[in-house]
N, C-alpha and C positions, 0 to 999 in steps of 0.2 A: 303457429309453425305448421300445423297439419294442413292448413289450407294451401300452403305452397306446394305440397306434393300431389295435389289434384291434377288430373290431365289438363293440359293447357287449353284444349278446345272448350273448356267450361268457362274460361275467362274471356271477357269481351274487350276489355280496355287494352289498347295497344301497349301502353307503358307497362301494365302488369304482365302482358304476354312476353314482352322483352325480358322482364325479370325472371319469368318462369323458364326461359330458355337458357339462363345462366346455369353453369354447373354448380353443385353445392359448394365447392371450394371457392368459386368466384363470388357466390352470394355471401358466403361467410366473410370473404375479404372485403366486399363492398360494405357490409355491416360494420366491420372493424374500422374501415377508413372513416366512417362517419362517427365512430364512437371515441376514438382516441388517436393521439399522434404524439410523437416525441418532439418536445419543444426545445430542449436544452439539456446539456450534460456538463457536469463538473467532475474533473478527474484529479483526485489527490494521489499523486504517484511518487513512489520512491525512485531515486536515481537508479541507473543500471549497474551492471557488474563493475566493481572497482577493485583496485589492489588493496591489500591490508593497510590499515592506518598506522599500525606499529611498524617500525623499521625491522629489517631482517636481523640486525644485531640484537635488538631487544627480544625478538622472538627466539633467537638461537640460544638465549640464556637458559631456556627450559628444555630444549630438545637435544637428543643425542646426535641427530643428523641435521644438517643445515636446512632451513625452510627454503622452498623454491624461490628463485628470483623472478620478479615480474618485469615486464617491459616498460612499465611506467613508474613514476615516483609514488610513494605511499599515499593512499587516499584518492587517487585519480581514476576517472573512468577509463577503462581499457578500450582499445579499438574493437575488440570482440563485444564488449558491453555496449558500445555505441551502435554497432551493427544490430544487436538485438533490439535496441530501442527504436532504430529505424524500421525494423520489421514490425515492431509493435505499433508504430505510427501508421504504417501501411494498413495494418489490421483495423485500427480505429477508423480509418477512412472507409474501409469496407463495411465495418459494423454500423457506423452511423449513416452511411449512404443507403444501406439495406433498410433502415428505418426512415429513410427519406429526410433525415435532418440535414445531410450534406449531399451535394452533387457527387456522382460516382467518379468523375475525373475533371481535369482542368483546374484553373486557378480562380474561378469565379467566387468560391467560398473562402478563399485564403484570408480575407480580412475579417471573416466571422470567427476565426480561431484566435484565441488569446493564450499565450504561454507565459507564465510568470514563474521564474526559478529563483531558488536561493542563490547566494553569491559564490558558492563553491564551484570549482571547475567541473566536478562530477555532475552537479545539478544543471549547470548551464549547458554542458555538452549533451546531457540527456535530453534537454529541451530541444536542442538543435537536431538531435537524432529523430525525435518525434516529428519535428517540423519537416525534415527531409523525407520522412516516410509518408506523411499525410499529404503534403503538397510539394513534391519535388520540383525544384526550379521556380517556385512561386515567391520566394523571398519572404517567408513568414518570419517575423521578428521574435526573438526570445527576450522578454523583458526581465530585468533584475536591477537591484540596487548596485551601487558602485563596488568594484572589486576591493576586497579587504574590509568591507563592512559586514556587520552581522545584522541580518534582516529580522526585525522583531516579529514578523509574521511567522517565521519558522523557528525563531529562538526568542521566546517571550520572557523566560525567567531572568530576572535581573534587569530587564529593560522596560517593562511595563508593570506598574504596581510595586508593592513591597511584600514579597512572599514571607510567610512565617516559617523560619527555619526550624524552630522547635516543633511546630505542628507537622512539618514534612517528615522530620525524624520520627515523631510519634506515630505517624500514619504508616510508615514503612515498618517500624518496630512492631506495631500491632499485628502485622500480617505474618511475622515470622516468630511470634512468641517472644519478642525482644531478645532473641538468642540467635545471632548469625551462624553459630556453630551447628545449630539444628538443621541447617540446610545440607550439611555434608551427608548424614545418614539418609535424608529424604531423597537425595539424588546420587546415592552411592554407586549404583550400577553404571550410569553413563560417565560419571566422574572417574571411576576406576578404569573403564574402557578407554577413556581419553588419555589418562595417565600412561597406560600401556602403549598406546599408539605414539604419543609424543616421546616417551623414553625409549621406545623400541624394545621393551622387555615383556616377557610373558606374564609377569606378576605385577600387580599395581604398586607394591611397596619397594620395588627395585629402584635403584638410583644410578645415575651416571656421574662419575667423578667430575667435579667442577661445574655441574649444572644445577640449577634450581629445580625443586620438585613441586609440581602443581599442588599436590595434596598436602604439602607442608606449609602452604601459605596460611598465616593466621587470619581467620575470619574476623571481620570487624564491621560495625555500623557506626558512622559518625555524622555529625551535622555537616551539611554541605556549604559550599560557597559559590557565588556567581550563578552560572547556569545549572550547576549540579546542586539540587536542593537537599539531597542526602547522599552520603558516600558509603556504598556497600562494597567491601573488598573481601577477597578470599578466593578459594578454589572455584566457586560458582561464577563470580564476575570475570576472573581471568580465564576460566574455562569457556565462558561465553564468547570471549574474543577468539580463542583458539578454534572453537567449533565453527564459528562464522567464517573464519579464514579457510577452513577445510571445505566448507560449502562453496566459498568463492572459487577455490581451486577447481572444484568439480564443475561448477557452472561456467567457468572460463573455458572449459574444454581442454585443460592440461592433460598430457598423457597419463594413463592410469598409474604408471610407475611413479609419477610425481604427486598424485593426489594422496596426501597423508603418507608420503614415502612408500606408496604402493600398498598401504594397509587400510585404505578407506574406499569402499565402493558406495553406490547410491544408498543401499539399505543401511549401511553403517553410518553414512553421513546423516541420514534422516534420524536415526536413533540418537546420535550424538547431539543433534540440534535441540534435544530436550533440555540440555543445559542452558543454551541460549534462550530458549522459550521461557524457562523459569526465571532467569535473570531479567529478561525484558518485562515479564508480567509484574514482577515485584517493583522494578524501578520506573516503568513507564505506564503501567495500568493502575497503580495505586491512585484512588480517586483524587486526593488533594493535589498530588503532583501533576496528574493529568489536567486538573482544573487550572492550575497556574500556567502550565505550558501550552494548553490547547484552547483555552477560552477565546483567545484572540483569533486564531485561524478558523475555529469552528463558527464564530459569529460572522466572520467575513464570508464563509461558505454559505451561511443562511442568507445574508444580505444579497449575495450574488444570485441565489435561487429565487429570492423574492423579486429581484429586478427582472429576471427572465420571465417570471410569471406575470408581472405587471406590464412588461415591455416599456418601462420608463425608468429613468435614473433613480437609484436608491443609494443613499449615503452608506458607505462601507462596502459596497460591491467592488469586486476586484477589477472587472472590465466594464465596457460600455454596454448599453442595453441591446445593441445589435449583435452581440456575440452569441454564437450557437454552441460552441464548446470552449470551456476554460480549463486549462491545465495548471495545476499548482505542483511544481516539481520540488520535492523536498527530500525527507529522510524517513527511515523506518520509525524513528521516534515520533514524527508528526502523525503518521498513520496510527500508531499504537495509542498515542495520547487522545486523538480524536475518537477512535473506536471505544476507548475506555469511558469517555463522557457519554457516548451514545449507548453504552452497554452492548456493543456490537461484537460478534464473534464469527469466525469462519473456519472452515477446514478444507484444505485442498490436498488431494492425494499427492504424496511426494514430499510434503512439508509437515512441520509440527502445527498444532492448533494455533491460530492467530499469528502465524509467521508472516511478517511484512517483508517478503523476499525482494531481492533486487528487481526493479522494474515493475513490481506489483503495485496495484492501484485500488483505492477505495473510490467507487464511482457513484455519483448521485445523478440519476436521470429524472428530469421533470417531464411528466406526461400530462397532456391536456385531454380531458374527458368531456364529451358532449353532455351538457346539462349538469355537470358535477364539478366539484372543486378539483384543481390540479393536484396530482399525486406524485410522490417521489418513490422511485425504485432504487434501492441501495444494494450494491453487490461488490464483491472483491474479485479481481481478476489478476492472473499472473501466468507467465509461461511456465510450463512444467519443467522439472530439472532436465529431462531428456531434450525438450525443445531448446532450452538454453545451451546445453552442452553441445548439441549438434547443429545449432544455429538454424533450426527448422523454420521455413517460411510459414507464416500464419495465414490461414484462409478461413472462409466461413465454414468450410467442410472440416478443416483442421484448426480449430480455434484454440486460443489459450484456455487454461482452466478458469472456471467461473464458480463462485459460491455466493448464492443469494443470501443477503444479510437480513435477519429479522431483528427489528428494534423493539424490545419488549414493551416500551412505553409509547409506541407509535404505530407499529405495523398491524395490518389486518390480515386475515387469512387469505391466501391466494398464492399462485405460483411464484410471483415476484415479491411477495410480502409487502404490498403497497402501503404507503403512509401518506395521508393527506398533508398537504403543505402546511396548513394551519396547525396540525398536530405536531409536525416536525418543529415548527416554530416554537410551540410551547415547550417541547422537550428540550430544545437547545437553550432557550432562555432560562429554563429551570436548572439546566446542567452547568451552565457557564457562570463565571463570576465577573461582573462588569469592572471590578477593580483591575482585572488583567486584560482588558480590552481597550484598544486604541483605534 
């Protein structure tokens, strides 16, 4: 490197003289161009902001005041939520074109994008929002199974293999000391705060005549059925539903007087989401449950990355070998399950640790390195609460939040915590169970 800073008149070769005249930044870029390039990206994303899945009548059983009414039926993507996903799609186009994976404009790369969504309205409409943002007017198709069906890629339990219900129960029980009641004192502060907000009382033990009390729900853990491998009920699980609904109200951009009846600001919302984070960790990140529910989708992710690396068809890949970006549009449970198998964690300012917030995505980028094996960069990205609430346009100068994910059994030291594709392959093959892969 020291030879490059010698005066150029000392160098006789014309080619070397030309290199000498380059600025240091351009020389560095030239070296980078020869060293690595982004070959492919797989985006496992949650759907955008939706309405609560519980009806208002059911929610109102616990609250002094009526919960706010939404403009869509329970569990559907809101117009605001679709706008946010369209903005996210436009950002993905900027982001991937900056790394020269996609053209910056036009429809030439439209066929190199593959969007596969679960069959829910909220996931399909999220896919359409992403398509509209990335390639407006280009007719990008959103693929999914038929309406009314449950796709085993996103809902594996009960559809592939035979889960051991007793083992699932034991796995959860072992994480809470076999005592669901122990969760109440462990999360006493946010549960009491939530009870005060829902009941509209200054004290956590106050009650409203004719209303159910959150803290009075009897905690229990039972063997599950169907898609639910274990059933944890009580203040923590019900409180997780309430806190997520309050988060959705805030992200939807409802007037401040409607968000938690005017009793919840962003800081309060973030604090309350500790209840949801705890419930999600127990029920979605318990290793056996994650293995049953995510072995299938994680193995498909691996095969899709292998196909992109080999540039030829691989059985089990989601799209064809010519795809440059693949989106899997699912749910927070899918992200949490996959992350659990990879031992992946993240923290984004404004959210609880490992929160798979609306529109957030776990991204696997495949990078080609000259003279070396392809490597994978994994990160989590999501719009900040303020960006969602205010519907802020995303740009390279004002991007969504990003948290680089370090995989303990795979990643090397480096800014992007790179992981060789073969190392990721071994990690996934060891973490998944072929009995739950189709």
